[in-house]
TIVOFI-37966 format. One record per atom (N, C-alpha, C, O): residue in one letter; atom name; residue number from 1; x, y, z. Coordinates in pm, whole numbers. Layout:
a  CA  NUM  X  Y  Z;
...
This chain:
m  N  1  3185  -8425  116;
m  CA  1  3195  -8296  31;
m  C  1  3228  -8144  112;
m  O  1  3157  -8083  191;
a  N  2  3331  -8118  73;
a  CA  2  3368  -7937  148;
a  C  2  3265  -7880  81;
a  O  2  3206  -7927  -17;
k  N  3  3239  -7753  149;
k  CA  3  3145  -7645  101;
k  C  3  3172  -7539  31;
k  O  3  3264  -7468  72;
d  N  4  3113  -7506  -69;
d  CA  4  3182  -7442  -155;
d  C  4  3151  -7278  -83;
d  O  4  3041  -7228  -107;
r  N  5  3253  -7198  6;
r  CA  5  3246  -7081  33;
r  C  5  3303  -6939  -43;
r  O  5  3326  -6834  16;
s  N  6  3317  -6958  -169;
s  CA  6  3367  -6840  -224;
s  C  6  3290  -6766  -276;
s  O  6  3327  -6664  -335;
n  N  7  3140  -6812  -262;
n  CA  7  3061  -6685  -294;
n  C  7  2993  -6604  -157;
n  O  7  2920  -6505  -162;
q  N  8  3033  -6664  -56;
q  CA  8  3040  -6608  83;
q  C  8  3076  -6506  109;
q  O  8  3199  -6498  105;
k  N  9  3003  -6371  149;
k  CA  9  3079  -6289  154;
k  C  9  3138  -6238  314;
k  O  9  3077  -6221  420;
h  N  10  3279  -6221  281;
h  CA  10  3409  -6219  395;
h  C  10  3415  -6090  489;
h  O  10  3410  -5971  461;
p  N  11  3429  -6173  640;
p  CA  11  3390  -6026  746;
p  C  11  3513  -5896  712;
p  O  11  3631  -5916  682;
r  N  12  3463  -5799  724;
r  CA  12  3517  -5679  739;
r  C  12  3575  -5659  839;
r  O  12  3495  -5657  932;
r  N  13  3740  -5633  892;
r  CA  13  3788  -5604  996;
r  C  13  3717  -5470  1031;
r  O  13  3690  -5378  953;
t  N  14  3690  -5480  1194;
t  CA  14  3650  -5406  1243;
t  C  14  3779  -5403  1383;
t  O  14  3864  -5490  1398;
g  N  15  3761  -5268  1480;
g  CA  15  3831  -5300  1549;
g  C  15  3908  -5213  1534;
g  O  15  4013  -5235  1593;
g  N  16  3905  -5115  1477;
g  CA  16  4010  -5031  1472;
g  C  16  4030  -4875  1539;
g  O  16  4063  -4763  1501;
a  N  17  3989  -4939  1659;
a  CA  17  3942  -4824  1765;
a  C  17  4081  -4826  1841;
a  O  17  4114  -4708  1851;
p  N  18  4181  -4909  1902;
p  CA  18  4305  -4929  1922;
p  C  18  4403  -4872  1847;
p  O  18  4504  -4831  1904;
l  N  19  4395  -4864  1758;
l  CA  19  4493  -4779  1656;
l  C  19  4441  -4646  1661;
l  O  19  4528  -4563  1687;
w  N  20  4298  -4589  1639;
w  CA  20  4295  -4448  1636;
w  C  20  4310  -4410  1793;
w  O  20  4336  -4292  1817;
a  N  21  4300  -4481  1879;
a  CA  21  4338  -4433  2009;
a  C  21  4503  -4434  2040;
a  O  21  4561  -4363  2122;
a  N  22  4561  -4528  1956;
a  CA  22  4719  -4456  1960;
a  C  22  4782  -4345  1910;
a  O  22  4855  -4263  1966;
v  N  23  4736  -4353  1770;
v  CA  23  4742  -4232  1708;
v  C  23  4700  -4112  1776;
v  O  23  4773  -4013  1781;
a  N  24  4584  -4116  1831;
a  CA  24  4603  -3998  1925;
a  C  24  4679  -3939  2022;
a  O  24  4722  -3825  2033;
v  N  25  4690  -4060  2106;
v  CA  25  4816  -4045  2181;
v  C  25  4957  -3980  2144;
v  O  25  5031  -3902  2203;
a  N  26  4962  -4041  2030;
a  CA  26  5113  -3989  1934;
a  C  26  5084  -3847  1950;
a  O  26  5143  -3776  2031;
i  N  27  4976  -3800  1856;
i  CA  27  4960  -3654  1838;
i  C  27  4944  -3565  1955;
i  O  27  4983  -3449  1954;
f  N  28  4895  -3612  2040;
f  CA  28  4896  -3537  2207;
f  C  28  5034  -3536  2220;
f  O  28  5096  -3438  2176;
g  N  29  5084  -3612  2263;
g  CA  29  5247  -3630  2333;
g  C  29  5301  -3557  2245;
g  O  29  5356  -3466  2307;
v  N  30  5328  -3534  2059;
v  CA  30  5430  -3469  1999;
v  C  30  5359  -3327  2011;
v  O  30  5447  -3242  2001;
l  N  31  5268  -3285  2025;
l  CA  31  5180  -3131  2050;
l  C  31  5264  -3109  2203;
l  O  31  5327  -3006  2224;
g  N  32  5258  -3206  2290;
g  CA  32  5304  -3130  2419;
g  C  32  5390  -3112  2425;
g  O  32  5435  -3009  2476;
i  N  33  5462  -3210  2371;
i  CA  33  5634  -3203  2372;
i  C  33  5677  -3031  2302;
i  O  33  5759  -2950  2344;
l  N  34  5587  -3023  2189;
l  CA  34  5631  -2903  2111;
l  C  34  5579  -2769  2214;
l  O  34  5665  -2682  2218;
v  N  35  5481  -2745  2278;
v  CA  35  5449  -2670  2350;
v  C  35  5502  -2656  2480;
v  O  35  5481  -2562  2557;
v  N  36  5570  -2753  2497;
v  CA  36  5647  -2749  2665;
v  C  36  5791  -2690  2612;
v  O  36  5842  -2603  2682;
d  N  37  5870  -2737  2477;
d  CA  37  6000  -2703  2459;
d  C  37  6001  -2555  2398;
d  O  37  6094  -2475  2406;
h  N  38  5878  -2534  2335;
h  CA  38  5872  -2333  2215;
h  C  38  5775  -2309  2283;
h  O  38  5691  -2266  2204;
g  N  39  5722  -2310  2410;
g  CA  39  5572  -2270  2459;
g  C  39  5606  -2115  2472;
g  O  39  5705  -2064  2418;
p  N  40  5505  -2037  2559;
p  CA  40  5533  -1898  2571;
p  C  40  5575  -1865  2700;
p  O  40  5588  -1751  2744;
r  N  41  5603  -2003  2778;
r  CA  41  5659  -1950  2912;
r  C  41  5848  -2020  2898;
r  O  41  5904  -2024  3008;
n  N  42  5917  -2059  2802;
n  CA  42  6034  -2095  2773;
n  C  42  6106  -2013  2688;
n  O  42  6202  -2051  2622;
k  N  43  6036  -1844  2688;
k  CA  43  6148  -1737  2615;
k  C  43  6281  -1707  2715;
k  O  43  6297  -1708  2837;
p  N  44  6355  -1685  2618;
p  CA  44  6518  -1663  2635;
p  C  44  6500  -1530  2758;
p  O  44  6412  -1456  2715;
t  N  45  6539  -1492  2856;
t  CA  45  6527  -1405  2956;
t  C  45  6662  -1314  2904;
t  O  45  6759  -1349  2837;
v  N  46  6622  -1173  2969;
v  CA  46  6720  -1069  2922;
v  C  46  6795  -1040  3017;
v  O  46  6733  -1043  3122;
k  N  47  6922  -1008  3032;
k  CA  47  6978  -1054  3143;
k  C  47  7023  -840  3154;
k  O  47  7036  -776  3050;
p  N  48  7036  -781  3278;
p  CA  48  7058  -657  3278;
p  C  48  7211  -634  3256;
p  O  48  7299  -720  3263;
s  N  49  7233  -463  3221;
s  CA  49  7351  -556  3178;
s  C  49  7473  -540  3300;
s  O  49  7589  -536  3259;
v  N  50  7453  -530  3432;
v  CA  50  7516  -520  3518;
v  C  50  7583  -715  3484;
v  O  50  7687  -772  3449;
v  N  51  7443  -749  3523;
v  CA  51  7505  -895  3535;
v  C  51  7603  -980  3384;
v  O  51  7689  -1065  3360;
a  N  52  7534  -906  3335;
a  CA  52  7577  -984  3149;
a  C  52  7755  -932  3151;
a  O  52  7828  -988  3069;
n  N  53  7809  -839  3237;
n  CA  53  7951  -817  3174;
n  C  53  8018  -890  3245;
n  O  53  8139  -869  3249;
y  N  54  7953  -1010  3334;
y  CA  54  8056  -1066  3414;
y  C  54  8035  -1215  3355;
y  O  54  7919  -1252  3337;
s  N  55  8147  -1307  3322;
s  CA  55  8128  -1413  3321;
s  C  55  8155  -1536  3429;
s  O  55  8167  -1650  3383;
s  N  56  8162  -1517  3550;
s  CA  56  8139  -1573  3666;
s  C  56  8096  -1517  3781;
s  O  56  8090  -1395  3787;
t  N  57  8060  -1597  3894;
t  CA  57  8023  -1549  4008;
t  C  57  8160  -1478  4089;
t  O  57  8155  -1389  4174;
g  N  58  8253  -1529  4048;
g  CA  58  8383  -1438  4113;
g  C  58  8365  -1317  4066;
g  O  58  8326  -1218  4127;
e  N  59  8403  -1331  3925;
e  CA  59  8424  -1156  3865;
e  C  59  8306  -1099  3908;
e  O  59  8320  -978  3926;
a  N  60  8206  -1137  3930;
a  CA  60  8086  -1033  3941;
a  C  60  8077  -1010  4108;
a  O  60  7998  -922  4144;
a  N  61  8158  -1088  4222;
a  CA  61  8138  -1067  4320;
a  C  61  8285  -1001  4372;
a  O  61  8294  -948  4483;
r  N  62  8374  -1010  4299;
r  CA  62  8500  -897  4322;
r  C  62  8487  -758  4221;
r  O  62  8589  -694  4194;
a  N  63  8397  -732  4184;
a  CA  63  8338  -591  4085;
a  C  63  8251  -553  4240;
a  O  63  8283  -445  4290;
a  N  64  8165  -619  4300;
a  CA  64  8090  -587  4375;
a  C  64  8152  -538  4491;
a  O  64  8084  -456  4554;
g  N  65  8265  -567  4537;
g  CA  65  8383  -523  4650;
g  C  65  8403  -652  4766;
g  O  65  8477  -660  4864;
a  N  66  8325  -727  4720;
a  CA  66  8323  -922  4786;
a  C  66  8471  -954  4793;
a  O  66  8547  -875  4737;
e  N  67  8513  -1042  4844;
e  CA  67  8643  -1119  4839;
e  C  67  8608  -1224  4870;
e  O  67  8550  -1268  4969;
v  N  68  8661  -1281  4743;
v  CA  68  8665  -1428  4732;
v  C  68  8793  -1537  4791;
v  O  68  8911  -1517  4760;
i  N  69  8755  -1638  4868;
i  CA  69  8855  -1685  4925;
i  C  69  8835  -1815  4918;
i  O  69  8735  -1857  4977;
p  N  70  8931  -1921  4840;
p  CA  70  8899  -2048  4841;
p  C  70  8836  -2121  4971;
p  O  70  8814  -2084  5087;
t  N  71  8821  -2219  4912;
t  CA  71  8745  -2334  5038;
t  C  71  8863  -2403  5123;
t  O  71  8960  -2450  5063;
q  N  72  8853  -2410  5259;
q  CA  72  8974  -2483  5304;
q  C  72  8996  -2614  5238;
q  O  72  8895  -2667  5191;
p  N  73  9110  -2677  5226;
p  CA  73  9148  -2844  5152;
p  C  73  9119  -2914  5222;
p  O  73  9106  -2914  5344;
e  N  74  9101  -3012  5113;
e  CA  74  9059  -3137  5233;
e  C  74  9140  -3194  5282;
e  O  74  9248  -3143  5254;
l  N  75  9159  -3341  5392;
l  CA  75  9309  -3383  5403;
l  C  75  9312  -3477  5309;
l  O  75  9211  -3512  5247;
q  N  76  9442  -3529  5287;
q  CA  76  9480  -3642  5194;
q  C  76  9509  -3721  5226;
q  O  76  9562  -3788  5137;
v  N  77  9508  -3774  5333;
v  CA  77  9502  -3865  5446;
v  C  77  9390  -3891  5513;
v  O  77  9339  -3798  5575;
e  N  78  9319  -4039  5514;
e  CA  78  9220  -3996  5611;
e  C  78  9258  -4089  5740;
e  O  78  9338  -4182  5734;
p  N  79  9177  -4042  5872;
p  CA  79  9251  -4101  5998;
p  C  79  9219  -4289  5946;
p  O  79  9158  -4338  5851;
v  N  80  9292  -4346  6054;
v  CA  80  9249  -4476  6050;
v  C  80  9124  -4500  6164;
v  O  80  9132  -4452  6276;
p  N  81  9006  -4583  6118;
p  CA  81  8885  -4564  6197;
p  C  81  8905  -4640  6325;
p  O  81  9011  -4702  6335;
a  N  82  8825  -4644  6419;
a  CA  82  8839  -4691  6504;
a  C  82  8800  -4802  6534;
a  O  82  8690  -4809  6478;
g  N  83  8820  -4912  6596;
g  CA  83  8690  -5045  6585;
g  C  83  8811  -5150  6569;
g  O  83  8917  -5098  6535;
p  N  84  8812  -5283  6588;
p  CA  84  8872  -5380  6505;
p  C  84  8908  -5408  6357;
p  O  84  8815  -5400  6276;
k  N  85  9001  -5431  6322;
k  CA  85  9057  -5440  6187;
k  C  85  8958  -5574  6132;
k  O  85  8916  -5674  6191;
p  N  86  8942  -5518  5967;
p  CA  86  8808  -5617  5941;
p  C  86  8906  -5787  5914;
p  O  86  9026  -5788  5890;
v  N  87  8839  -5885  5924;
v  CA  87  8886  -6015  5893;
v  C  87  8916  -6073  5747;
v  O  87  8836  -6079  5654;
k  N  88  9048  -6114  5750;
k  CA  88  9070  -6136  5611;
k  C  88  8947  -6279  5564;
k  O  88  8891  -6363  5635;
p  N  89  8942  -6255  5420;
p  CA  89  8859  -6393  5398;
p  C  89  8911  -6512  5407;
p  O  89  9028  -6548  5404;
a  N  90  8785  -6586  5422;
a  CA  90  8842  -6762  5461;
a  C  90  8928  -6819  5309;
a  O  90  9028  -6890  5319;
n  N  91  8874  -6780  5178;
n  CA  91  8893  -6802  5070;
n  C  91  8962  -6689  4981;
n  O  91  8907  -6633  4887;
p  N  92  9123  -6659  5037;
p  CA  92  9144  -6571  4894;
p  C  92  9147  -6619  4761;
p  O  92  9128  -6738  4737;
k  N  93  9165  -6549  4688;
k  CA  93  9149  -6529  4531;
k  C  93  9269  -6636  4485;
k  O  93  9376  -6652  4544;
q  N  94  9230  -6693  4386;
q  CA  94  9347  -6824  4385;
q  C  94  9402  -6746  4276;
q  O  94  9320  -6661  4241;
p  N  95  9529  -6740  4196;
p  CA  95  9602  -6650  4104;
p  C  95  9579  -6768  3958;
p  O  95  9625  -6739  3848;
């Protein structure tokens, strides 16, 4: 016959250390993100009035007396590369 074990104490679950370690890592991670995003080194900088008056670099350069010239346009047609032409594939694509 089977032994009646209903009166014996059930072992309690132990080993919650991995759970608490995961909770601690999550809390430190969230706090770290908050410090980096909203910390003392992430304050908005106040621009001087001279810089704040111009919306682009070109406007600021023109106001300072510089001449803004566009860059040289690139060639639209590339030259033929030197060397032999590529070989056609042995098995062309089937329609």
